[in-house]
N, C-alpha and C positions, 0 to 999 in steps of 0.2 A: 131181211134178205140178203144172201151171200154175196160177196163182191164178183165172184164168178159166173153168178145167176145174172146179176145185172149185167156185165159185160155181154152175155148172151142177148140181152136185150137192146144193147145199143147198136146203133148203126152210124158208124163213121162216114159212110159214103153220104147219108142222110144229113148228118152234120155239116161236111164239108160243100154238099149242095146247097145249103142254106147261106152261107159264107160266100161262096161263089157268085150267086144270085143278089145278095145284098153289096157285094162290090161292084156288082155290074149296073145294079138299080137301089142307090143308098137311099132313095126316096122311100123305098119299102120299109126301112127302120121305123118311119112315122106311121105308117099303118099297121103295125104289128107291135102292138104296146103289149100284149101279152107275152112277146119273146123276151127272155130277160138274160143277159149272160150267164146267169146261175143254172140255167136251164140246159146249158151243154155240158155233156158228161167230160169232154175233152175240154179241159180249164182253156187251154189255148184258143179253141173256138171261141170261147165267151169271150176272152180277151180282145180277140178281133171284132167280134160284134161290137161291145162297148166301145173302141177307137173309131170303128166306121159310124157308130150312131153320134158320137161326140163331133166328130168331125162336119158330118152333115148338118147337124144343129147349130153349128157355128159358121154356117154358110159355105163350106168347101164341097165342091161337088165333084172335082176332079180328085179322086182319093186314088193313092198311089202307095206303093212301099214305103216311100220318104215319109209323106204324112201319115200313114199308121205308124211306122216307127216312132216318130216323134210323138203322136199321142200317146203311144204306149210308155214312153221314158217319161211323161209326164204326169203319169198315174202314181200320186203318192202310195197307194195301194200295193 
């Protein structure tokens, strides 16, 4: 499938909505085991999902920009 065909099927709004929902309710990351960071077309959204998930699993429920930034910088990948 050509890249522009994939781009037509991608919904940036849907990805942003998922991230916004998980920011508001990080506990949802534990209920959506099938949702993986690699499933996002926008790599940044996948990184956000990973960071929020890691923060919540470590017991941090007050997820803010500083927590996310620190988590993203701690990722060796």
